[in-house]
TIVEXFI-482007 format. One record per residue (C-alpha): residue number from 1; x, y, z. Coordinates in Angstrom, 2 decimals. Layout:
<node><resi>NUM</resi><xx>X</xx><yy>Y</yy><zz>Z</zz></node>
...
END
This chain:
<node><resi>1</resi><xx>-49.75</xx><yy>54.70</yy><zz>1.26</zz></node>
<node><resi>2</resi><xx>-46.56</xx><yy>55.10</yy><zz>-0.79</zz></node>
<node><resi>3</resi><xx>-45.77</xx><yy>53.03</yy><zz>-3.89</zz></node>
<node><resi>4</resi><xx>-43.06</xx><yy>51.28</yy><zz>-1.88</zz></node>
<node><resi>5</resi><xx>-45.47</xx><yy>50.37</yy><zz>0.92</zz></node>
<node><resi>6</resi><xx>-47.89</xx><yy>48.96</yy><zz>-1.62</zz></node>
<node><resi>7</resi><xx>-45.09</xx><yy>46.90</yy><zz>-3.18</zz></node>
<node><resi>8</resi><xx>-44.00</xx><yy>45.55</yy><zz>0.22</zz></node>
<node><resi>9</resi><xx>-47.60</xx><yy>44.73</yy><zz>1.18</zz></node>
<node><resi>10</resi><xx>-48.07</xx><yy>42.81</yy><zz>-2.08</zz></node>
<node><resi>11</resi><xx>-44.78</xx><yy>40.97</yy><zz>-1.43</zz></node>
<node><resi>12</resi><xx>-45.86</xx><yy>39.86</yy><zz>2.02</zz></node>
<node><resi>13</resi><xx>-49.38</xx><yy>38.92</yy><zz>0.90</zz></node>
<node><resi>14</resi><xx>-47.86</xx><yy>36.72</yy><zz>-1.79</zz></node>
<node><resi>15</resi><xx>-45.02</xx><yy>35.12</yy><zz>0.18</zz></node>
<node><resi>16</resi><xx>-46.63</xx><yy>34.88</yy><zz>3.61</zz></node>
<node><resi>17</resi><xx>-50.16</xx><yy>33.96</yy><zz>2.60</zz></node>
<node><resi>18</resi><xx>-50.94</xx><yy>33.12</yy><zz>-1.03</zz></node>
<node><resi>19</resi><xx>-48.01</xx><yy>30.85</yy><zz>-1.88</zz></node>
<node><resi>20</resi><xx>-47.79</xx><yy>28.98</yy><zz>1.46</zz></node>
<node><resi>21</resi><xx>-51.54</xx><yy>28.32</yy><zz>1.39</zz></node>
<node><resi>22</resi><xx>-51.14</xx><yy>26.41</yy><zz>-1.89</zz></node>
<node><resi>23</resi><xx>-47.91</xx><yy>24.58</yy><zz>-1.09</zz></node>
<node><resi>24</resi><xx>-49.45</xx><yy>21.26</yy><zz>-0.08</zz></node>
<node><resi>25</resi><xx>-52.11</xx><yy>21.08</yy><zz>-2.79</zz></node>
<node><resi>26</resi><xx>-49.55</xx><yy>21.88</yy><zz>-5.49</zz></node>
<node><resi>27</resi><xx>-46.92</xx><yy>19.53</yy><zz>-4.06</zz></node>
<node><resi>28</resi><xx>-44.31</xx><yy>22.28</yy><zz>-3.89</zz></node>
<node><resi>29</resi><xx>-40.91</xx><yy>21.55</yy><zz>-2.34</zz></node>
<node><resi>30</resi><xx>-41.23</xx><yy>24.37</yy><zz>0.23</zz></node>
<node><resi>31</resi><xx>-43.94</xx><yy>25.49</yy><zz>2.64</zz></node>
<node><resi>32</resi><xx>-42.59</xx><yy>28.48</yy><zz>4.59</zz></node>
<node><resi>33</resi><xx>-42.61</xx><yy>32.16</yy><zz>3.68</zz></node>
<node><resi>34</resi><xx>-38.85</xx><yy>32.61</yy><zz>3.96</zz></node>
<node><resi>35</resi><xx>-38.31</xx><yy>29.73</yy><zz>1.51</zz></node>
<node><resi>36</resi><xx>-40.57</xx><yy>31.32</yy><zz>-1.09</zz></node>
<node><resi>37</resi><xx>-38.80</xx><yy>34.62</yy><zz>-0.53</zz></node>
<node><resi>38</resi><xx>-35.37</xx><yy>32.99</yy><zz>-1.02</zz></node>
<node><resi>39</resi><xx>-36.43</xx><yy>31.29</yy><zz>-4.23</zz></node>
<node><resi>40</resi><xx>-38.01</xx><yy>34.37</yy><zz>-5.76</zz></node>
<node><resi>41</resi><xx>-35.28</xx><yy>36.78</yy><zz>-4.71</zz></node>
<node><resi>42</resi><xx>-32.41</xx><yy>34.50</yy><zz>-5.77</zz></node>
<node><resi>43</resi><xx>-33.98</xx><yy>34.05</yy><zz>-9.19</zz></node>
<node><resi>44</resi><xx>-34.72</xx><yy>37.75</yy><zz>-9.57</zz></node>
<node><resi>45</resi><xx>-31.10</xx><yy>38.58</yy><zz>-8.62</zz></node>
<node><resi>46</resi><xx>-29.52</xx><yy>35.76</yy><zz>-10.62</zz></node>
<node><resi>47</resi><xx>-27.46</xx><yy>34.86</yy><zz>-7.57</zz></node>
<node><resi>48</resi><xx>-28.02</xx><yy>34.43</yy><zz>-3.84</zz></node>
<node><resi>49</resi><xx>-29.88</xx><yy>37.56</yy><zz>-2.84</zz></node>
<node><resi>50</resi><xx>-27.66</xx><yy>38.25</yy><zz>0.17</zz></node>
<node><resi>51</resi><xx>-24.78</xx><yy>38.86</yy><zz>-2.25</zz></node>
<node><resi>52</resi><xx>-26.74</xx><yy>41.74</yy><zz>-3.76</zz></node>
<node><resi>53</resi><xx>-29.13</xx><yy>43.01</yy><zz>-1.08</zz></node>
<node><resi>54</resi><xx>-28.54</xx><yy>43.72</yy><zz>2.57</zz></node>
<node><resi>55</resi><xx>-31.06</xx><yy>42.10</yy><zz>4.93</zz></node>
<node><resi>56</resi><xx>-33.92</xx><yy>42.58</yy><zz>5.33</zz></node>
<node><resi>57</resi><xx>-34.46</xx><yy>42.22</yy><zz>1.59</zz></node>
<node><resi>58</resi><xx>-38.00</xx><yy>43.59</yy><zz>1.54</zz></node>
<node><resi>59</resi><xx>-36.73</xx><yy>46.86</yy><zz>2.95</zz></node>
<node><resi>60</resi><xx>-33.41</xx><yy>47.13</yy><zz>1.10</zz></node>
<node><resi>61</resi><xx>-34.10</xx><yy>45.70</yy><zz>-2.36</zz></node>
<node><resi>62</resi><xx>-34.51</xx><yy>48.30</yy><zz>-5.09</zz></node>
<node><resi>63</resi><xx>-38.11</xx><yy>48.66</yy><zz>-6.22</zz></node>
<node><resi>64</resi><xx>-37.30</xx><yy>47.14</yy><zz>-9.61</zz></node>
<node><resi>65</resi><xx>-35.77</xx><yy>44.02</yy><zz>-8.05</zz></node>
<node><resi>66</resi><xx>-38.60</xx><yy>43.51</yy><zz>-5.58</zz></node>
<node><resi>67</resi><xx>-41.07</xx><yy>43.97</yy><zz>-8.45</zz></node>
<node><resi>68</resi><xx>-39.21</xx><yy>41.34</yy><zz>-10.51</zz></node>
<node><resi>69</resi><xx>-39.38</xx><yy>38.87</yy><zz>-7.63</zz></node>
<node><resi>70</resi><xx>-43.05</xx><yy>39.68</yy><zz>-7.12</zz></node>
<node><resi>71</resi><xx>-43.82</xx><yy>39.20</yy><zz>-10.81</zz></node>
<node><resi>72</resi><xx>-42.06</xx><yy>35.84</yy><zz>-10.74</zz></node>
<node><resi>73</resi><xx>-44.05</xx><yy>34.82</yy><zz>-7.65</zz></node>
<node><resi>74</resi><xx>-47.29</xx><yy>35.83</yy><zz>-9.32</zz></node>
<node><resi>75</resi><xx>-46.32</xx><yy>33.65</yy><zz>-12.31</zz></node>
<node><resi>76</resi><xx>-45.78</xx><yy>30.73</yy><zz>-9.91</zz></node>
<node><resi>77</resi><xx>-49.16</xx><yy>31.40</yy><zz>-8.34</zz></node>
<node><resi>78</resi><xx>-50.81</xx><yy>31.45</yy><zz>-11.79</zz></node>
<node><resi>79</resi><xx>-49.11</xx><yy>28.19</yy><zz>-12.79</zz></node>
<node><resi>80</resi><xx>-46.95</xx><yy>29.91</yy><zz>-15.42</zz></node>
<node><resi>81</resi><xx>-43.61</xx><yy>29.36</yy><zz>-13.66</zz></node>
<node><resi>82</resi><xx>-42.32</xx><yy>26.10</yy><zz>-12.18</zz></node>
<node><resi>83</resi><xx>-41.49</xx><yy>26.46</yy><zz>-8.50</zz></node>
<node><resi>84</resi><xx>-39.58</xx><yy>23.15</yy><zz>-8.45</zz></node>
<node><resi>85</resi><xx>-37.28</xx><yy>24.44</yy><zz>-11.20</zz></node>
<node><resi>86</resi><xx>-36.87</xx><yy>27.84</yy><zz>-9.55</zz></node>
<node><resi>87</resi><xx>-36.05</xx><yy>26.18</yy><zz>-6.22</zz></node>
<node><resi>88</resi><xx>-33.46</xx><yy>23.93</yy><zz>-7.88</zz></node>
<node><resi>89</resi><xx>-31.89</xx><yy>26.96</yy><zz>-9.56</zz></node>
<node><resi>90</resi><xx>-31.76</xx><yy>28.80</yy><zz>-6.22</zz></node>
<node><resi>91</resi><xx>-30.16</xx><yy>25.83</yy><zz>-4.48</zz></node>
<node><resi>92</resi><xx>-27.61</xx><yy>25.45</yy><zz>-7.30</zz></node>
<node><resi>93</resi><xx>-26.68</xx><yy>29.13</yy><zz>-6.97</zz></node>
<node><resi>94</resi><xx>-26.06</xx><yy>28.51</yy><zz>-3.30</zz></node>
<node><resi>95</resi><xx>-23.99</xx><yy>25.37</yy><zz>-3.90</zz></node>
<node><resi>96</resi><xx>-26.55</xx><yy>23.17</yy><zz>-2.16</zz></node>
<node><resi>97</resi><xx>-27.55</xx><yy>21.17</yy><zz>-5.23</zz></node>
<node><resi>98</resi><xx>-25.35</xx><yy>19.81</yy><zz>-7.98</zz></node>
<node><resi>99</resi><xx>-26.04</xx><yy>21.18</yy><zz>-11.45</zz></node>
<node><resi>100</resi><xx>-28.17</xx><yy>18.84</yy><zz>-13.54</zz></node>
END
């Protein structure tokens, strides 16, 4: 398996399984894989990911960007990053939430 395939497999394991499985118990604002992916990618990009990466992001994101999003997601999983805050930041970037 290539390094890229390993990275993509880790991404999907995190965003499709690990994070959604904890959403209810941690009272997170999102539950679905694509929501976790949006939050992590937007924050890794510093803007809405579709302005930087062509869809599908997992296939077209540079390794370094996907790794940054993955690292951020692992921090959320470990309780070291606040998903509520990251979600708010993502929504603000997209103009769907007024800045605090």
